[in-house]
Backbone as CSV, one residue per row, in Angstrom:
resi,resn,N_x,N_y,N_z,CA_x,CA_y,CA_z,C_x,C_y,C_z
1,UNK,-53.516,-15.755,-46.721,-52.600,-16.487,-45.900,-51.245,-15.792,-45.853
2,UNK,-50.570,-15.984,-44.689,-49.275,-15.334,-44.510,-48.187,-16.247,-45.059
3,UNK,-47.290,-15.633,-45.783,-46.192,-16.388,-46.367,-45.175,-16.734,-45.285
4,UNK,-44.583,-17.954,-45.253,-43.622,-18.389,-44.238,-42.205,-17.974,-44.622
5,UNK,-41.990,-16.753,-44.966,-40.674,-16.272,-45.349,-40.309,-15.089,-44.459
6,UNK,-39.065,-15.004,-44.099,-38.561,-13.903,-43.287,-37.620,-13.101,-44.168
7,UNK,-37.811,-11.805,-44.140,-36.968,-10.936,-44.969,-35.918,-10.306,-44.057
8,UNK,-34.660,-10.397,-44.459,-33.557,-9.843,-43.682,-32.691,-9.015,-44.605
9,UNK,-32.204,-7.886,-44.095,-31.291,-7.058,-44.884,-29.882,-7.595,-44.731
10,UNK,-29.250,-7.924,-45.828,-27.887,-8.405,-45.836,-27.161,-7.600,-46.895
11,UNK,-26.015,-7.043,-46.516,-25.282,-6.221,-47.462,-24.078,-7.011,-47.946
12,UNK,-24.072,-7.348,-49.210,-22.936,-8.011,-49.846,-22.782,-7.424,-51.235
13,UNK,-21.692,-7.772,-51.877,-21.425,-7.214,-53.200,-22.313,-7.804,-54.284
14,UNK,-22.649,-9.064,-54.149,-23.403,-9.697,-55.229,-24.883,-9.877,-54.876
15,UNK,-25.438,-8.941,-54.083,-26.859,-8.975,-53.762,-27.676,-8.413,-54.915
16,UNK,-28.949,-8.540,-54.717,-29.852,-7.962,-55.706,-29.745,-6.447,-55.641
17,UNK,-30.169,-5.732,-56.681,-30.007,-4.282,-56.710,-30.705,-3.565,-55.558
18,UNK,-31.828,-4.068,-55.058,-32.512,-3.345,-53.995,-31.892,-3.634,-52.627
19,UNK,-30.960,-4.605,-52.477,-30.207,-4.863,-51.261,-30.891,-5.797,-50.297
20,UNK,-32.027,-6.402,-50.634,-32.698,-7.311,-49.696,-32.623,-8.735,-50.230
21,UNK,-32.615,-9.670,-49.296,-32.553,-11.069,-49.673,-33.533,-11.805,-48.774
22,UNK,-34.197,-12.768,-49.272,-35.192,-13.477,-48.474,-34.655,-14.834,-48.069
23,UNK,-34.977,-15.230,-46.788,-34.569,-16.526,-46.277,-35.814,-17.255,-45.801
24,UNK,-35.786,-18.505,-45.979,-36.889,-19.342,-45.555,-36.908,-19.384,-44.017
25,UNK,-38.068,-19.366,-43.353,-38.201,-19.355,-41.891,-37.587,-20.617,-41.299
26,UNK,-37.722,-21.713,-41.973,-37.172,-22.964,-41.489,-35.642,-22.901,-41.479
27,UNK,-35.043,-22.266,-42.473,-33.592,-22.107,-42.563,-33.087,-21.238,-41.415
28,UNK,-33.799,-20.152,-41.127,-33.400,-19.250,-40.047,-33.492,-19.977,-38.711
29,UNK,-34.567,-20.745,-38.487,-34.715,-21.506,-37.249,-33.586,-22.517,-37.110
30,UNK,-33.199,-23.129,-38.219,-32.110,-24.104,-38.203,-30.793,-23.436,-37.804
31,UNK,-30.534,-22.245,-38.357,-29.309,-21.515,-38.012,-29.298,-21.108,-36.530
32,UNK,-30.451,-20.645,-36.040,-30.539,-20.253,-34.633,-30.329,-21.464,-33.724
33,UNK,-30.901,-22.589,-34.065,-30.744,-23.806,-33.268,-29.293,-24.266,-33.270
34,UNK,-28.656,-24.156,-34.415,-27.251,-24.540,-34.528,-26.372,-23.642,-33.656
35,UNK,-26.618,-22.338,-33.675,-25.846,-21.399,-32.856,-26.070,-21.670,-31.368
36,UNK,-27.314,-21.957,-30.993,-27.645,-22.249,-29.598,-26.923,-23.517,-29.147
37,UNK,-26.934,-24.529,-30.005,-26.275,-25.788,-29.690,-24.770,-25.576,-29.503
38,UNK,-24.185,-24.745,-30.351,-22.759,-24.443,-30.270,-22.441,-23.738,-28.940
39,UNK,-23.253,-22.750,-28.570,-23.029,-22.025,-27.311,-23.156,-22.956,-26.110
40,UNK,-24.151,-23.817,-26.128,-24.356,-24.743,-25.020,-23.202,-25.739,-24.920
41,UNK,-22.708,-26.180,-26.053,-21.584,-27.123,-26.057,-20.334,-26.449,-25.484
42,UNK,-20.107,-25.197,-25.850,-18.952,-24.455,-25.334,-19.053,-24.272,-23.831
43,UNK,-20.249,-23.935,-23.328,-20.460,-23.750,-21.897,-20.227,-25.065,-21.151
44,UNK,-20.699,-26.170,-21.713,-20.511,-27.481,-21.088,-19.029,-27.845,-21.051
45,UNK,-18.300,-27.562,-22.123,-16.869,-27.841,-22.170,-16.129,-27.016,-21.117
46,UNK,-16.515,-25.757,-20.974,-15.869,-24.877,-20.005,-16.113,-25.389,-18.586
47,UNK,-17.341,-25.793,-18.296,-17.683,-26.310,-16.976,-16.907,-27.595,-16.697
48,UNK,-16.835,-28.474,-17.690,-16.116,-29.728,-17.541,-14.626,-29.474,-17.302
49,UNK,-14.073,-28.501,-18.008,-12.660,-28.154,-17.845,-12.389,-27.661,-16.426
50,UNK,-13.278,-26.826,-15.890,-13.108,-26.324,-14.524,-13.192,-27.452,-13.508
51,UNK,-14.123,-28.419,-13.720,-14.253,-29.544,-12.809,-13.001,-30.412,-12.830
52,UNK,-12.465,-30.640,-14.022,-11.254,-31.456,-14.162,-10.071,-30.758,-13.482
53,UNK,-9.973,-29.449,-13.636,-8.887,-28.689,-13.009,-8.990,-28.764,-11.491
54,UNK,-10.203,-28.670,-10.954,-10.396,-28.766,-9.507,-9.984,-30.147,-8.999
55,UNK,-10.352,-31.189,-9.743,-9.989,-32.555,-9.357,-8.470,-32.739,-9.395
56,UNK,-7.823,-32.182,-10.413,-6.373,-32.283,-10.540,-5.679,-31.589,-9.366
57,UNK,-6.159,-30.403,-9.007,-5.579,-29.685,-7.868,-5.754,-30.487,-6.582
58,UNK,-6.917,-31.091,-6.413,-7.168,-31.898,-5.217,-6.225,-33.105,-5.171
59,UNK,-6.011,-33.751,-6.316,-5.108,-34.900,-6.364,-3.672,-34.488,-6.043
60,UNK,-3.247,-33.336,-6.561,-1.888,-32.870,-6.285,-1.724,-32.535,-4.807
61,UNK,-2.747,-31.959,-4.193,-2.682,-31.649,-2.767,-2.616,-32.932,-1.937
62,UNK,-3.332,-33.968,-2.336,-3.300,-35.247,-1.629,-1.941,-35.914,-1.791
63,UNK,-1.298,-35.663,-2.905,-0.020,-36.283,-3.205,1.076,-35.828,-2.247
64,UNK,0.951,-34.610,-1.732,1.968,-34.120,-0.813,1.974,-34.986,0.451
65,UNK,3.125,-35.387,0.823,3.226,-36.216,2.019,3.188,-35.333,3.259
66,UNK,3.099,-35.956,4.375,3.049,-35.219,5.642,4.341,-34.433,5.865
67,UNK,5.469,-34.988,5.479,6.734,-34.276,5.678,6.816,-33.034,4.800
68,UNK,6.312,-33.135,3.583,6.321,-31.961,2.707,5.435,-30.858,3.271
69,UNK,4.273,-31.258,3.816,3.396,-30.279,4.439,4.083,-29.639,5.641
70,UNK,4.781,-30.461,6.422,5.505,-29.948,7.586,6.618,-28.989,7.164
71,UNK,7.309,-29.326,6.081,8.371,-28.443,5.589,7.812,-27.085,5.168
72,UNK,6.668,-27.092,4.499,6.038,-25.835,4.099,5.662,-25.012,5.323
73,UNK,5.086,-25.677,6.329,4.673,-24.991,7.557,5.881,-24.419,8.283
74,UNK,6.972,-25.172,8.334,8.204,-24.703,8.984,8.741,-23.471,8.261
75,UNK,8.738,-23.489,6.937,9.228,-22.340,6.168,8.378,-21.102,6.454
76,UNK,7.057,-21.271,6.529,6.179,-20.141,6.825,6.442,-19.593,8.226
77,UNK,6.604,-20.492,9.191,6.850,-20.066,10.567,8.204,-19.380,10.717
78,UNK,9.217,-19.868,9.993,10.527,-19.208,10.028,10.447,-17.788,9.473
79,UNK,9.674,-17.605,8.411,9.494,-16.268,7.841,8.806,-15.339,8.846
80,UNK,7.776,-15.860,9.517,7.089,-15.059,10.530,8.030,-14.709,11.674
81,UNK,8.877,-15.651,12.073,9.836,-15.412,13.151,10.825,-14.309,12.763
82,UNK,11.311,-14.333,11.538,12.229,-13.292,11.076,11.559,-11.927,11.076
83,UNK,10.302,-11.874,10.651,9.574,-10.608,10.642,9.405,-10.067,12.059
84,UNK,9.040,-10.940,12.978,8.841,-10.518,14.369,10.164,-10.074,14.991
85,UNK,11.225,-10.808,14.735,12.540,-10.452,15.264,12.987,-9.092,14.737
86,UNK,12.755,-8.851,13.454,13.113,-7.558,12.866,12.333,-6.416,13.484
87,UNK,11.042,-6.618,13.726,10.249,-5.539,14.317,10.655,-5.299,15.768
88,UNK,11.008,-6.351,16.505,11.471,-6.178,17.884,12.791,-5.409,17.910
89,UNK,13.691,-5.739,16.998,14.983,-5.052,16.930,14.779,-3.572,16.583
90,UNK,13.868,-3.293,15.639,13.609,-1.899,15.258,13.011,-1.128,16.426
91,UNK,12.118,-1.758,17.183,11.525,-1.097,18.351,12.589,-0.831,19.410
92,UNK,13.488,-1.770,19.616,14.580,-1.570,20.575,15.480,-0.412,20.179
93,UNK,15.792,-0.308,18.894,16.627,0.802,18.408,15.893,2.121,18.599
94,UNK,14.601,2.153,18.289,13.810,3.376,18.490,13.840,3.806,19.954
95,UNK,13.691,2.846,20.858,13.704,3.166,22.281,15.061,3.715,22.724
96,UNK,16.145,3.114,22.238,17.484,3.614,22.572,17.677,5.045,22.074
97,UNK,17.223,5.311,20.867,17.373,6.654,20.299,16.584,7.669,21.116
98,UNK,15.342,7.352,21.414,14.509,8.287,22.173,15.052,8.499,23.584
99,UNK,15.555,7.442,24.214,16.100,7.558,25.567,17.315,8.485,25.598
100,UNK,18.183,8.355,24.604,19.417,9.140,24.600,19.248,10.535,24.012
101,UNK,18.193,10.750,23.214,18.006,12.058,22.590,17.020,12.931,23.363
102,UNK,16.362,12.366,24.361,15.295,13.092,25.055,15.790,14.362,25.746
103,UNK,16.920,14.370,26.385,17.380,15.537,27.140,18.260,16.485,26.349
104,UNK,18.413,16.285,25.084,19.344,17.079,24.275,18.723,18.348,23.692
105,UNK,17.434,18.582,23.905,16.750,19.796,23.449,16.750,19.917,21.917
106,UNK,16.401,18.818,21.252,16.314,18.837,19.789,15.034,19.542,19.353
107,UNK,15.093,20.200,18.199,13.936,20.893,17.651,12.891,19.888,17.182
108,UNK,13.320,18.886,16.421,12.396,17.884,15.873,12.968,16.499,16.146
109,UNK,12.384,15.807,17.103,12.890,14.512,17.531,12.692,13.432,16.469
110,UNK,11.637,13.564,15.656,11.414,12.585,14.580,12.526,12.636,13.543
111,UNK,12.931,13.839,13.181,14.012,14.005,12.207,15.309,13.442,12.769
112,UNK,15.587,13.731,14.024,16.797,13.215,14.659,16.759,11.693,14.674
113,UNK,15.605,11.119,14.983,15.466,9.664,15.014,15.767,9.054,13.652
114,UNK,15.236,9.659,12.595,15.499,9.137,11.247,16.972,9.255,10.884
115,UNK,17.610,10.387,11.224,19.026,10.559,10.904,19.894,9.567,11.673
116,UNK,19.569,9.333,12.940,20.344,8.384,13.739,20.153,6.969,13.203
117,UNK,18.930,6.602,12.823,18.687,5.273,12.242,19.506,5.083,10.975
118,UNK,19.583,6.140,10.168,20.363,6.074,8.926,21.835,5.795,9.243
119,UNK,22.360,6.449,10.274,23.760,6.235,10.659,23.966,4.841,11.258
120,UNK,22.956,4.339,11.966,23.091,3.038,12.631,22.936,1.856,11.684
121,UNK,22.504,2.082,10.458,22.349,0.987,9.503,23.667,0.264,9.255
122,UNK,24.773,1.007,9.282,26.078,0.415,9.007,26.635,-0.323,10.226
123,UNK,26.130,-0.048,11.411,26.628,-0.668,12.639,26.173,-2.126,12.739
124,UNK,27.096,-2.984,13.159,26.750,-4.381,13.362,26.017,-4.565,14.687
125,UNK,26.576,-4.004,15.747,26.010,-4.136,17.090,25.519,-2.764,17.534
126,UNK,24.212,-2.651,17.724,23.620,-1.395,18.168,23.362,-1.502,19.659
127,UNK,24.077,-0.658,20.425,23.857,-0.622,21.866,23.810,0.827,22.319
128,UNK,23.708,1.016,23.616,23.552,2.352,24.178,24.745,3.256,23.813
129,UNK,25.944,2.709,23.883,27.151,3.501,23.621,27.204,3.957,22.156
130,UNK,26.866,3.079,21.220,26.916,3.482,19.810,25.852,4.535,19.499
131,UNK,24.675,4.410,20.118,23.620,5.409,19.892,24.054,6.756,20.427
132,UNK,24.670,6.788,21.624,25.154,8.050,22.205,26.210,8.658,21.298
133,UNK,27.118,7.838,20.798,28.183,8.324,19.913,27.596,8.934,18.633
134,UNK,26.616,8.262,18.058,25.995,8.763,16.822,25.245,10.069,17.099
135,UNK,24.550,10.164,18.229,23.818,11.394,18.558,24.788,12.553,18.783
136,UNK,25.891,12.309,19.487,26.899,13.360,19.708,27.501,13.815,18.381
137,UNK,27.763,12.876,17.488,28.287,13.212,16.167,27.260,14.038,15.382
138,UNK,25.989,13.685,15.519,24.916,14.421,14.847,24.827,15.856,15.373
139,UNK,24.990,16.022,16.667,24.953,17.368,17.261,26.100,18.211,16.718
140,UNK,27.280,17.605,16.556,28.444,18.339,16.042,28.274,18.713,14.574
141,UNK,27.743,17.779,13.777,27.649,18.033,12.335,26.418,18.848,11.948
142,UNK,25.357,18.767,12.763,24.117,19.482,12.432,23.610,20.239,13.659
143,UNK,24.282,21.320,14.022,23.890,22.059,15.229,22.527,22.747,15.102
144,UNK,22.031,22.907,13.907,20.735,23.555,13.718,19.579,22.701,14.228
145,UNK,19.845,21.424,14.548,18.797,20.560,15.093,18.554,20.816,16.579
146,UNK,19.456,21.562,17.221,19.323,21.866,18.643,18.585,23.189,18.800
147,UNK,17.607,23.209,19.710,16.861,24.429,19.986,17.742,25.362,20.803
148,UNK,17.797,26.631,20.415,18.677,27.581,21.093,18.073,28.104,22.379
149,UNK,16.788,28.028,22.561,16.141,28.519,23.764,15.776,29.987,23.663
150,UNK,16.374,30.721,22.742,16.031,32.125,22.537,14.740,32.208,21.741
151,UNK,13.925,33.222,22.025,12.685,33.337,21.260,12.967,33.669,19.799
152,UNK,12.151,33.163,18.977,12.256,33.413,17.546,11.664,34.794,17.259
153,UNK,12.395,35.673,16.584,11.857,37.018,16.328,10.577,37.001,15.489
154,UNK,10.401,35.985,14.708,9.199,35.940,13.876,7.977,35.459,14.633
155,UNK,8.154,34.975,15.870,7.009,34.509,16.618,6.283,35.645,17.333
156,UNK,6.819,36.823,17.260,6.143,37.997,17.815,6.018,37.921,19.317
157,UNK,4.906,38.365,19.854,4.670,38.439,21.282,4.569,37.060,21.918
158,UNK,4.210,36.049,21.147,3.981,34.720,21.691,5.273,34.046,22.123
159,UNK,6.364,34.316,21.491,7.625,33.693,21.842,8.213,34.236,23.123
160,UNK,7.784,35.383,23.609,8.370,36.048,24.763,7.507,35.913,26.007
161,UNK,6.501,35.093,26.011,5.503,35.147,27.066,5.915,34.493,28.371
162,UNK,6.582,33.396,28.409,6.932,32.680,29.633,5.699,32.316,30.447
163,UNK,4.658,31.821,29.839,3.482,31.356,30.537,2.445,32.428,30.817
164,UNK,2.707,33.661,30.474,1.721,34.729,30.690,0.709,34.704,29.552
165,UNK,-0.514,35.169,29.820,-1.479,35.241,28.732,-1.058,36.308,27.720
166,UNK,-1.521,36.163,26.517,-1.167,37.112,25.466,-1.714,38.501,25.819
167,UNK,-0.909,39.517,25.504,-1.308,40.899,25.798,-1.945,41.502,24.553
168,UNK,-2.941,42.313,24.790,-3.527,42.987,23.646,-2.717,44.237,23.333
169,UNK,-3.052,44.923,22.278,-2.278,46.077,21.818,-2.308,47.206,22.843
170,UNK,-3.444,47.435,23.480,-3.541,48.527,24.463,-2.639,48.254,25.663
171,UNK,-2.640,47.043,26.172,-1.804,46.713,27.324,-0.333,46.848,26.966
172,UNK,0.029,46.447,25.775,1.426,46.600,25.337,1.811,48.060,25.239
173,UNK,0.912,48.910,24.769,1.188,50.339,24.647,1.345,50.971,26.020
174,UNK,0.491,50.598,26.959,0.591,51.125,28.317,1.926,50.740,28.937
175,UNK,2.337,49.511,28.777,3.604,49.043,29.291,4.769,49.817,28.668
176,UNK,4.675,50.067,27.366,5.743,50.800,26.670,5.834,52.231,27.173
177,UNK,4.701,52.880,27.391,4.706,54.282,27.848,5.211,54.404,29.287
178,UNK,4.976,53.397,30.128,5.461,53.430,31.485,6.987,53.295,31.540
179,UNK,7.568,52.642,30.621,9.010,52.435,30.689,9.815,53.500,30.050
């Protein structure tokens, strides 16, 4: 017959010299059942706590009166209105900058736009005249932003073309020898 004992290795200071200790199978089953019961009780408590929290939140939401709900909605709508107004104002400023800087032959219009926006931050009223004034001031202080119209020596043959197709080396040599 098989003995109803389970052998488990347990390491403690006051164990037997060979390091093994025997436990009765019924004792082990009792410990396992106790641990299972504890885990199930904890899970039930957690579920109950979540249900109570949901009910509390629902009660607090019901407690808000219609005027409080309206006040919250008004605050949200006012925030949205401010955001929309700000984006419309920024778009208007961008349009003014592009309109006034378009014919000035700037090298990089994006850079000019950012510099003008930086200068306009201090202005209370942004209109066509202030944008023109800021752009003229920018031209005076940073003349390197204006394209000179002369070909860049580092661009080689491509800068001198004026709409003609690129010439190969042989055609360039023939032209040089003719002159």
